[in-house]
DRENVEX-556842 format. One record per residue (C-alpha): x, y, z; residue number from 1. Coordinates in pm, whole numbers, plus 50000, padded with zeros to 5 digits. Example, Ala and Ser with C-alpha at 12.3 -4.5 7.8 and 13.67 -1.06 7.14 Angstrom:
# residues 2
51230 | 49550 | 50780 | 1
51367 | 49894 | 50714 | 2
END
This chain:
# residues 264
06687 | 22687 | 07352 | 1
06570 | 22352 | 07487 | 2
06247 | 22322 | 07684 | 3
06286 | 22047 | 07948 | 4
05909 | 22031 | 08006 | 5
05840 | 21970 | 07637 | 6
06116 | 21711 | 07617 | 7
05990 | 21522 | 07922 | 8
05631 | 21514 | 07796 | 9
05701 | 21160 | 07668 | 10
05973 | 21070 | 07915 | 11
05887 | 20700 | 07934 | 12
05897 | 20651 | 07557 | 13
06215 | 20859 | 07523 | 14
06378 | 20669 | 07807 | 15
06336 | 20318 | 07668 | 16
06621 | 20339 | 07413 | 17
06856 | 20468 | 07685 | 18
06784 | 20172 | 07910 | 19
06812 | 19927 | 07620 | 20
07146 | 20081 | 07525 | 21
07297 | 20076 | 07873 | 22
07177 | 19718 | 07929 | 23
07423 | 19608 | 07660 | 24
07724 | 19763 | 07839 | 25
07870 | 19486 | 08059 | 26
08121 | 19708 | 08240 | 27
08171 | 19569 | 08591 | 28
08322 | 19841 | 08806 | 29
08402 | 20144 | 08590 | 30
08596 | 20424 | 08752 | 31
08416 | 20708 | 08574 | 32
08104 | 20717 | 08355 | 33
08014 | 21015 | 08136 | 34
07677 | 21084 | 07974 | 35
07735 | 21316 | 07679 | 36
07421 | 21512 | 07594 | 37
07254 | 21426 | 07924 | 38
06951 | 21654 | 07878 | 39
06744 | 21700 | 08195 | 40
06949 | 21437 | 08378 | 41
06672 | 21195 | 08472 | 42
06826 | 20909 | 08275 | 43
07180 | 20996 | 08377 | 44
07076 | 20972 | 08742 | 45
06981 | 20606 | 08692 | 46
07347 | 20527 | 08622 | 47
07428 | 20584 | 08989 | 48
07235 | 20268 | 09073 | 49
07383 | 20073 | 08782 | 50
07742 | 20163 | 08877 | 51
07733 | 20278 | 09242 | 52
08110 | 20290 | 09277 | 53
08170 | 20510 | 08973 | 54
08205 | 20883 | 08942 | 55
07911 | 20984 | 08720 | 56
07913 | 21300 | 08510 | 57
07664 | 21452 | 08267 | 58
07736 | 21711 | 07998 | 59
07488 | 21909 | 07790 | 60
07505 | 22224 | 07579 | 61
07173 | 22355 | 07714 | 62
07189 | 22557 | 08035 | 63
06814 | 22501 | 08078 | 64
06861 | 22125 | 08068 | 65
07153 | 22135 | 08311 | 66
06955 | 22353 | 08554 | 67
06683 | 22088 | 08549 | 68
06942 | 21812 | 08598 | 69
07111 | 21981 | 08893 | 70
06770 | 22031 | 09058 | 71
06733 | 21651 | 09077 | 72
06986 | 21647 | 09360 | 73
07145 | 21326 | 09228 | 74
07510 | 21243 | 09303 | 75
07610 | 21336 | 08949 | 76
07849 | 21607 | 08828 | 77
07636 | 21797 | 08576 | 78
07794 | 22069 | 08362 | 79
07720 | 22281 | 08057 | 80
07948 | 22198 | 07765 | 81
07971 | 22107 | 07398 | 82
08026 | 21738 | 07323 | 83
08249 | 21842 | 07032 | 84
08498 | 21987 | 07280 | 85
08492 | 21697 | 07526 | 86
08802 | 21484 | 07578 | 87
08803 | 21168 | 07793 | 88
09002 | 21173 | 08116 | 89
09231 | 20872 | 08173 | 90
08983 | 20709 | 08416 | 91
08673 | 20726 | 08194 | 92
08568 | 20365 | 08139 | 93
08215 | 20419 | 08003 | 94
08081 | 20687 | 07769 | 95
07709 | 20705 | 07691 | 96
07566 | 20930 | 07420 | 97
07191 | 20889 | 07382 | 98
06996 | 21071 | 07105 | 99
07255 | 21347 | 07072 | 100
07485 | 21293 | 06775 | 101
07212 | 21351 | 06516 | 102
07252 | 21720 | 06608 | 103
07630 | 21716 | 06547 | 104
07755 | 21744 | 06187 | 105
08069 | 21539 | 06135 | 106
08003 | 21320 | 06435 | 107
08161 | 21015 | 06270 | 108
08498 | 21180 | 06318 | 109
08399 | 21262 | 06675 | 110
08321 | 20896 | 06746 | 111
08656 | 20787 | 06608 | 112
08830 | 21046 | 06823 | 113
08649 | 20930 | 07137 | 114
08737 | 20568 | 07063 | 115
09102 | 20661 | 07020 | 116
09108 | 20872 | 07336 | 117
08946 | 20623 | 07574 | 118
09159 | 20374 | 07768 | 119
09181 | 20017 | 07638 | 120
08883 | 19813 | 07752 | 121
08654 | 20114 | 07787 | 122
08298 | 20116 | 07655 | 123
08140 | 20360 | 07412 | 124
07759 | 20332 | 07388 | 125
07567 | 20543 | 07135 | 126
07205 | 20566 | 07026 | 127
07067 | 20794 | 06755 | 128
06720 | 20821 | 06602 | 129
06693 | 20662 | 06261 | 130
06352 | 20797 | 06164 | 131
06455 | 21079 | 05930 | 132
06273 | 20914 | 05639 | 133
05959 | 20858 | 05847 | 134
05632 | 21037 | 05754 | 135
05688 | 21279 | 06044 | 136
06018 | 21409 | 05910 | 137
05912 | 21400 | 05546 | 138
05618 | 21620 | 05646 | 139
05847 | 21849 | 05841 | 140
06081 | 21900 | 05545 | 141
05791 | 21942 | 05304 | 142
05618 | 22211 | 05510 | 143
05950 | 22384 | 05578 | 144
06034 | 22396 | 05208 | 145
05695 | 22509 | 05082 | 146
05611 | 22818 | 05288 | 147
05737 | 23175 | 05324 | 148
05990 | 23048 | 05577 | 149
06170 | 22817 | 05330 | 150
06490 | 23020 | 05304 | 151
06536 | 23016 | 05681 | 152
06428 | 22662 | 05757 | 153
06554 | 22446 | 05472 | 154
06923 | 22472 | 05575 | 155
06831 | 22363 | 05929 | 156
06675 | 22028 | 05833 | 157
06917 | 21765 | 05702 | 158
06770 | 21457 | 05535 | 159
07033 | 21207 | 05651 | 160
07216 | 21334 | 05960 | 161
07297 | 20981 | 06085 | 162
07444 | 20658 | 05951 | 163
07287 | 20314 | 05982 | 164
07401 | 20041 | 06221 | 165
07626 | 19885 | 05957 | 166
07801 | 20214 | 05897 | 167
07869 | 20280 | 06264 | 168
07986 | 19922 | 06313 | 169
08234 | 19960 | 06027 | 170
08358 | 20292 | 06162 | 171
08427 | 20166 | 06514 | 172
08561 | 19829 | 06402 | 173
08805 | 20025 | 06190 | 174
08900 | 20218 | 06503 | 175
09007 | 19893 | 06670 | 176
08693 | 19825 | 06872 | 177
08482 | 19517 | 06922 | 178
08134 | 19623 | 06821 | 179
07773 | 19531 | 06893 | 180
07538 | 19723 | 06661 | 181
07166 | 19690 | 06602 | 182
06845 | 19870 | 06512 | 183
06506 | 19867 | 06684 | 184
06172 | 20013 | 06579 | 185
05955 | 20103 | 06877 | 186
05583 | 20140 | 06815 | 187
05479 | 20412 | 07056 | 188
05106 | 20421 | 07123 | 189
05048 | 20787 | 07203 | 190
04723 | 20901 | 07367 | 191
04527 | 21138 | 07143 | 192
04264 | 21330 | 07345 | 193
04009 | 21507 | 07127 | 194
04075 | 21841 | 07297 | 195
04454 | 21835 | 07247 | 196
04704 | 21880 | 06965 | 197
04804 | 21578 | 06761 | 198
05048 | 21377 | 06976 | 199
05316 | 21343 | 06707 | 200
05321 | 21722 | 06683 | 201
05369 | 21758 | 07058 | 202
05636 | 21484 | 07049 | 203
05827 | 21672 | 06778 | 204
05803 | 21999 | 06970 | 205
06035 | 21844 | 07229 | 206
06310 | 21768 | 06978 | 207
06293 | 21801 | 06597 | 208
06093 | 22125 | 06596 | 209
06325 | 22306 | 06836 | 210
06538 | 22475 | 06564 | 211
06225 | 22563 | 06367 | 212
06066 | 22732 | 06667 | 213
06387 | 22924 | 06733 | 214
06400 | 23054 | 06375 | 215
06042 | 23184 | 06349 | 216
05856 | 23464 | 06520 | 217
05538 | 23383 | 06710 | 218
05298 | 23445 | 06422 | 219
05490 | 23241 | 06165 | 220
05550 | 22965 | 06417 | 221
05174 | 22940 | 06474 | 222
05116 | 22914 | 06098 | 223
05391 | 22657 | 06055 | 224
05262 | 22452 | 06347 | 225
04908 | 22449 | 06204 | 226
05029 | 22338 | 05860 | 227
05251 | 22063 | 06002 | 228
04979 | 21946 | 06242 | 229
04742 | 21890 | 05950 | 230
05004 | 21683 | 05765 | 231
05079 | 21475 | 06073 | 232
04711 | 21410 | 06141 | 233
04679 | 21263 | 05791 | 234
04997 | 21056 | 05822 | 235
04923 | 20924 | 06172 | 236
04546 | 20876 | 06210 | 237
04386 | 20847 | 06550 | 238
04237 | 20505 | 06619 | 239
04062 | 20411 | 06943 | 240
04187 | 20728 | 07107 | 241
04555 | 20679 | 07029 | 242
04812 | 20715 | 06754 | 243
05060 | 20447 | 06648 | 244
05397 | 20617 | 06612 | 245
05674 | 20385 | 06483 | 246
06017 | 20514 | 06576 | 247
06338 | 20354 | 06445 | 248
06649 | 20377 | 06663 | 249
07012 | 20289 | 06585 | 250
07243 | 20151 | 06856 | 251
07614 | 20077 | 06877 | 252
07816 | 19957 | 07175 | 253
08192 | 19942 | 07124 | 254
08476 | 19817 | 07345 | 255
08802 | 19996 | 07281 | 256
09133 | 19824 | 07229 | 257
08966 | 19491 | 07152 | 258
09007 | 19264 | 06851 | 259
08738 | 19316 | 06592 | 260
08639 | 18950 | 06599 | 261
08558 | 18960 | 06971 | 262
08205 | 19008 | 07096 | 263
08164 | 19287 | 07353 | 264
END
């Protein structure tokens, strides 16, 4: 179960990669735009201003997230659904998938299928986190593998669920797309009040810790959270009331039916 409030706790920092991704999509007047894995819909709603003439839709597997999205009242068709089952309609000219595919095993095949199913000249824009070797995730895997919860948690935490920018570029170039791929490391400066939990812990509660929380009862979750919080505090020290939290992101924007040597 996703918690929209926890996810939106750092909405500005989480939103920056979405805006940077969409800024590289030069579609003029797309007929339909789909945001796959739209979450609480706040970012999807901004697409109505970017492409006011398009039909905008958002899809997410979490009913809680879609409830939050619908409550925005934006002119967007929000629906619950699994991105693995989605197929593009003939008028879909832009597909956005922001910080979603890291949750989907075998998503390389899914990307190739989307590229093949979109009309020629359509745009496929994807962003995934690339921080799985960061101290935060190394600490997460270490704590998960060392405690009484190891048998339950270890299968849930993959070390390399995403490719790098070069790998995605090769995949989509091979699918006949013109590709723009890059990586960015954001340095998020997270406030660290003395009377609050470590900010990297609260950040992770909105995303990476979701399957862990779902697998543990309340008592074991409290123990796990305490152990991980101590590791994170050592890895990300508080300085001048804030924590520096580097976060690598991987981006790829592909134009279907284009020659590989073209620039999008």
